[in-house]
C-alpha positions as CSV (number, residue, x, y, z in Angstrom):
1,M,0.0,0.0,0.0
2,D,1.3,3.5,-0.8
3,K,2.5,5.4,2.2
4,R,0.3,8.3,1.2
5,Y,-2.8,6.3,1.7
6,R,-1.6,5.0,5.2
7,Q,-0.8,8.6,6.3
8,A,-4.2,9.8,5.0
9,N,-6.0,7.0,6.9
10,K,-4.1,7.8,10.0
11,E,-5.1,11.4,9.7
12,A,-8.7,10.6,9.1
13,R,-8.8,8.3,12.1
14,L,-7.2,10.9,14.3
15,S,-9.7,13.5,13.1
16,L,-12.8,11.2,13.7
17,Y,-11.4,10.1,17.3
18,L,-11.0,13.8,18.2
19,T,-14.5,14.7,16.8
20,L,-16.1,11.8,18.7
21,L,-14.2,12.7,22.0
22,Y,-15.3,16.3,21.6
23,L,-18.9,15.2,21.2
24,I,-18.7,13.1,24.2
25,F,-17.3,15.8,26.4
26,W,-19.9,18.3,25.1
27,I,-22.7,15.9,26.0
28,A,-21.2,14.9,29.3
29,F,-20.8,18.4,30.4
30,A,-24.1,19.9,29.0
31,Y,-26.3,17.1,30.3
32,L,-24.6,15.6,33.4
33,L,-23.8,18.9,35.4
34,G,-26.2,20.6,37.5
35,D,-27.3,24.2,37.7
36,Q,-24.4,25.5,39.8
37,A,-22.6,28.6,38.8
38,G,-19.2,28.4,37.1
39,L,-16.1,30.6,37.3
40,L,-17.5,33.3,35.0
41,G,-20.9,33.4,36.6
42,F,-22.6,31.4,33.9
43,P,-24.0,27.8,34.7
44,A,-21.2,25.4,35.0
45,W,-22.6,23.1,32.2
46,F,-22.5,26.1,29.8
47,E,-19.0,27.2,30.6
48,L,-17.6,23.7,30.3
49,S,-19.5,22.5,27.3
50,C,-19.5,25.8,25.3
51,L,-16.5,27.8,26.5
52,F,-13.7,25.7,28.0
53,A,-14.2,22.4,26.0
54,P,-13.9,24.2,22.6
55,I,-10.7,26.1,23.7
56,G,-9.2,22.8,25.0
57,F,-10.1,20.9,21.7
58,I,-8.7,23.8,19.5
59,I,-5.5,23.5,21.4
60,A,-5.6,19.6,21.0
61,C,-6.3,20.0,17.3
62,Y,-3.3,22.4,17.0
63,F,-1.0,19.8,18.6
64,I,-2.3,16.9,16.5
65,V,-1.9,18.7,13.2
66,K,1.6,19.9,14.2
67,Y,2.9,16.6,15.2
68,Q,0.8,13.9,13.5
69,F,-0.1,15.2,10.2
70,K,2.4,15.3,7.3
71,D,2.7,17.4,4.2
72,I,2.3,14.8,1.4
73,P,2.4,15.2,-2.4
74,L,-1.0,14.6,-3.9
75,E,0.2,13.7,-7.4
76,S,0.9,10.1,-8.2
77,P,4.6,9.3,-8.5
78,Q,4.2,8.7,-12.2
79,S,2.8,12.2,-12.9
80,I,5.9,14.0,-11.3
81,P,8.5,15.0,-13.9
82,P,12.0,13.9,-13.2
83,H,14.6,16.4,-12.2
84,E,17.2,17.4,-14.7
């Protein structure tokens, strides 16, 4: 199998896992917390699910893209002209 397909599959899996993890966190924070007030005065469920979780996952996305994703050529090796 071409290395590009393996890398693309790895990146797709990582993206899917991160999306599912975000959804689980959002649902857990939004539906399992009570009505107590949070740090900023909003309800805790709102602060965690709509303010802090997105910030945390934006940071996680940054690190996953920086350290796990690779810049790969999209052209097939046959279509790349030889260097002279």
